[in-house]
C-alpha positions in Angstrom: 103.9 -59.4 95.6 103.7 -62.4 97.8 102.7 -62.1 101.4 104.9 -64.3 103.5 103.5 -63.1 106.9 103.3 -66.1 109.2 105.1 -68.5 106.9 107.9 -70.7 108.2 111.4 -70.6 106.7 110.7 -73.9 104.9 107.5 -72.5 103.4 109.3 -69.4 102.2 112.1 -71.5 100.6 109.5 -73.6 98.9 108.0 -70.5 97.3 111.5 -69.4 96.1 112.3 -72.8 94.7 112.7 -72.7 90.8 110.1 -75.5 90.5 107.4 -73.7 92.4 104.4 -72.2 90.6 105.2 -68.6 91.6 105.4 -66.3 88.6 108.9 -64.6 88.6 109.4 -60.9 88.0 111.3 -60.1 84.8 113.5 -57.6 86.6 114.0 -55.9 90.0 114.0 -52.1 90.1 116.2 -50.9 93.0 116.5 -47.5 94.7 120.0 -46.9 96.2 120.6 -43.8 98.4 124.1 -42.3 98.3 125.3 -40.2 101.2 128.1 -37.6 100.6 129.3 -37.4 104.2 128.4 -40.6 106.0 131.0 -40.3 108.7 134.1 -42.4 109.4 133.6 -46.1 109.0 130.1 -45.9 107.7 128.9 -47.0 104.3 128.3 -44.1 101.8 125.2 -45.9 100.3 122.4 -48.3 101.1 119.5 -50.0 99.3 116.3 -48.2 100.3 113.6 -50.1 98.3 113.0 -52.5 95.5 110.2 -53.3 93.2 109.7 -56.6 91.2 108.3 -55.8 87.8 108.1 -56.6 84.1 110.9 -55.2 81.9 110.8 -51.4 81.8 107.5 -51.2 83.5 106.0 -47.8 83.9 105.1 -47.1 87.6 105.3 -44.5 90.3 108.3 -46.2 92.0 110.7 -43.3 91.2 108.2 -40.7 92.3 107.3 -42.5 95.5 110.9 -43.1 96.6 111.9 -39.5 95.8 108.9 -38.2 97.8 109.8 -40.2 100.8 113.5 -39.2 100.8 112.7 -35.5 100.1 110.1 -35.5 102.9 112.5 -37.1 105.4 115.2 -34.5 104.5 112.8 -31.6 105.1 111.5 -33.1 108.3 114.9 -33.8 109.9 116.6 -30.7 108.6 120.1 -32.2 108.8 120.4 -33.4 105.2 119.4 -32.3 101.7 118.4 -34.3 98.6 120.8 -33.1 95.9 119.8 -35.2 92.9 118.0 -38.2 91.6 119.2 -40.3 88.7 117.9 -43.2 86.6 119.5 -45.4 84.0 118.0 -43.8 80.9 115.3 -46.3 79.9 112.2 -44.8 78.3 109.9 -45.6 81.2 111.9 -43.2 83.4 112.2 -40.3 80.9 109.0 -38.5 81.9 109.9 -38.7 85.6 113.4 -37.3 85.0 112.2 -34.5 82.8 109.4 -33.6 85.1 111.7 -33.4 88.1 114.3 -31.3 86.3 111.6 -28.9 85.0 110.3 -28.6 88.6 113.8 -27.7 89.8 114.2 -25.1 87.0 110.9 -23.5 88.0 111.9 -23.3 91.6 109.5 -26.0 92.9 112.2 -28.6 93.8 115.5 -28.2 95.5 117.0 -31.3 93.8 117.9 -31.9 90.2 117.2 -35.0 88.1 119.4 -36.7 85.5 120.2 -39.9 83.7 123.3 -41.7 85.1 126.5 -40.4 83.4 128.1 -43.8 83.1 125.0 -45.2 81.5 124.8 -42.3 79.0 128.4 -42.8 78.0 127.9 -46.5 77.5 124.8 -45.8 75.3 126.7 -43.2 73.2 129.5 -45.8 72.8 127.1 -48.2 71.3 125.5 -45.6 69.0 129.0 -44.6 67.8 130.6 -48.0 67.2 127.6 -50.3 67.1 127.3 -50.0 63.3 123.5 -50.0 63.0 123.5 -46.5 61.5 126.1 -44.1 60.0 127.1 -41.4 62.5 128.2 -38.2 60.9 129.8 -34.9 62.1 129.9 -32.3 59.3 131.6 -33.9 56.3 133.2 -36.7 58.3 132.1 -40.1 59.5 132.6 -41.5 63.0 134.2 -44.7 61.6 134.4 -47.6 64.1 136.4 -49.6 61.5 139.4 -47.4 62.4 139.6 -49.2 65.8 140.6 -52.6 64.6 142.9 -51.0 62.0 144.7 -49.2 64.8 145.1 -52.4 66.8 142.7 -51.6 69.5 141.7 -54.7 71.5 138.7 -56.5 70.1 136.9 -56.6 73.4 136.7 -52.8 73.4 134.9 -52.5 70.0 133.1 -55.8 69.8 131.6 -55.5 73.2 130.2 -58.5 75.2 129.7 -56.9 78.5 127.6 -53.8 77.7 127.1 -52.9 81.4 130.9 -52.6 82.1 132.1 -49.1 82.9 135.7 -50.3 82.6 135.3 -51.2 79.0 134.2 -47.6 78.2 137.1 -46.2 80.2 139.6 -48.3 78.2 138.0 -47.5 74.9 138.2 -43.7 75.6 141.7 -43.9 77.1 144.7 -41.9 76.0 146.3 -45.2 74.8 143.4 -45.9 72.4 143.5 -42.3 71.1 147.2 -42.6 70.5 146.7 -45.8 68.5 144.0 -44.3 66.3 146.1 -41.1 65.8 148.8 -43.2 64.1 146.5 -44.0 61.1 148.2 -41.5 58.8 147.1 -43.4 55.7 143.4 -43.2 56.5 141.0 -40.2 55.8 142.3 -37.5 58.2 138.9 -36.1 59.0 137.5 -39.4 60.2 140.6 -40.2 62.2 140.4 -36.8 63.9 136.6 -37.1 64.5 137.1 -40.5 66.3 140.0 -39.2 68.3 138.2 -36.1 69.5 135.0 -38.1 70.2 136.9 -40.6 72.4 138.6 -37.6 74.2 135.3 -35.9 75.0 133.7 -39.2 76.2 136.6 -39.6 78.7 136.5 -35.9 79.6 132.8 -36.2 80.5 133.4 -39.2 82.7 136.3 -37.4 84.4 134.3 -34.3 85.0 131.7 -36.3 86.9 133.7 -38.9 88.7 136.9 -37.1 89.7 137.5 -35.9 93.2 140.2 -33.4 92.4 139.0 -30.9 89.8 137.5 -27.5 90.8 133.8 -27.3 90.2 134.2 -24.5 87.6 136.5 -26.8 85.5 134.1 -29.7 85.9 131.2 -27.6 84.6 133.3 -26.4 81.6 134.4 -30.0 80.8 130.8 -31.2 81.0 129.4 -28.4 78.8 132.1 -28.8 76.1 131.6 -32.6 76.0 127.8 -32.1 75.6 128.2 -29.8 72.7 130.5 -32.2 70.8 128.6 -35.4 71.7 125.2 -34.0 70.7 126.4 -32.5 67.4 126.3 -35.7 65.4 123.8 -36.6 62.8 122.9 -40.1 61.8 121.6 -41.9 58.7 120.3 -45.4 58.1 118.7 -46.7 54.9 116.5 -48.9 57.0 115.8 -46.3 59.7 117.3 -48.5 62.4 118.7 -47.1 65.6 117.9 -43.5 64.8 115.3 -43.2 67.6 118.0 -44.4 70.0 120.4 -41.7 68.9 117.6 -39.1 69.7 117.0 -40.6 73.1 120.7 -40.6 73.9 121.1 -37.0 72.9 118.2 -36.0 75.1 119.7 -37.9 78.1 123.1 -36.3 77.5 121.5 -32.8 77.6 119.4 -33.6 80.6 122.4 -34.9 82.5 124.6 -31.9 81.7 122.0 -29.3 82.7 121.3 -31.0 86.0 124.9 -31.5 86.9 125.8 -27.9 86.1 123.5 -26.9 89.0 124.5 -29.8 91.2 128.2 -29.0 90.9 127.7 -25.3 91.6 125.9 -25.9 94.9 128.0 -24.7 97.7 127.0 -27.7 99.9 128.3 -30.0 97.2 131.8 -31.3 97.8 131.6 -34.0 95.2 128.9 -35.3 92.8 126.9 -38.2 93.9 123.3 -39.2 93.4 120.4 -41.5 94.2 120.2 -44.1 91.5 116.8 -45.6 90.9 
């Protein structure tokens, strides 16, 4: 961190200039607080804190931010911390698991999970990335069926891996309908891909919809988790297999946490503090 106390605007600008000798952080970790009922005309979220750091640096940032927000809610008594979420990188795994275990043991009132959209994007990559063979029973999750069905190239040869819209288009009814027309391909693999895309979309719908009853949302989430975590994976070189294990863990953590979050009587819709 650079102390700019007492510096003039010009001195600060000189520090920020690309040609300065200041060592830049590789990334910026940001905590965003989302409010479920902010009131009319008020923003439902705001940036609370940020930390310059090296890529995927292990730190107490998540723990510290959660502690501050939780303490504030308890002190004021007019708000409750419902959940905390991270983007699924390995450096956050211990924090998420620890927070969820504390909730299950009755020590915390908030759950912890990995961001749903991030999980689905990760699963999309594991399924169609091609770095290992993904298997369900006797059938393969075959990404080659997507171009055969005429699915747009930008959906299966992804350039913007951070885009939520790309995943929504890939798992749309239009994509499933195209794949289902491949009557000359191996029926089991066609069905496996269609059902997998369906459950990806169902999971996203369960979390992001504002219309479904919470019991239905929980059922959708649980059914999706069972299907999406039932795959096995093989690779002669051993590549990508650890990533599949991590993604399975994140999917299960997310589902367990959201089941409790959705069932809370104070919860009108699911939102979270993303860190």
